[in-house]
Structure formats: structure tokens, C-alpha cells
C-alpha positions, 0 to 999 in steps of 0.5 A: 535483566535482560537487553531492549534488544531480546524483549523487544517483540519480532515484527512480522516480515511486510507481505509481499504483492504482485502486480497481478494481486494488486490488481486484483486487490482493487477488483480486478483493473489491469496493470497498467492502470496499477502502473499509472497509478504509480505514477499518478504523483496526486493519487500518492499510491503506494511505489513498488519495491523492485527485486530484478525486473519485477514489482510487489507492493508491501500489502502494508503500505496498502491497507496505508494508503487505503486508510487515507482516501477513506479517510480524507472521502470521509472529511470530504463528505463533512465538508460538503454539509 
């Protein structure tokens, strides 16, 4: 019998996006806008991962953030009706 370690599916490594790539993802906003979003606690924008002096965002974290914003928008529309 194989151990669970050998039978578990291997996870894909997280894709990291640079600050510029994140800015492009959100309609070519400025890098400064991304920095502001990161500092805005109410917005709950994902925190970057630092590698040396550079910042990167996990694509999976950004996708989760987007799904939550869409869900919240849907909840607001239901309450307004």
C-alpha cells in the first residue's frame, strides 16, 4: 500500500505577478494605486510577498480577492432590491 505522501496530488507552484503585472491586471492603474490598495485595510487587497526589495502577488490570492468583491457586489444588489 502506498503512503498518502506518494498518492497525494502535487500542487502547482503559485504564479507570482510583479507590481507592474498587477497594475495591468486591474486596467493599467498606476503602481502607486497598487501600493495604496495594499495599505487600505478596508479594501482587503492581498498583501505582497517580498523578494529582496521587489514585491510580488500570488495570482491565486488576487483571484480570491476578485471573487470576494464580486460576491459582495451581488449581496449589495440583493439588499437594494
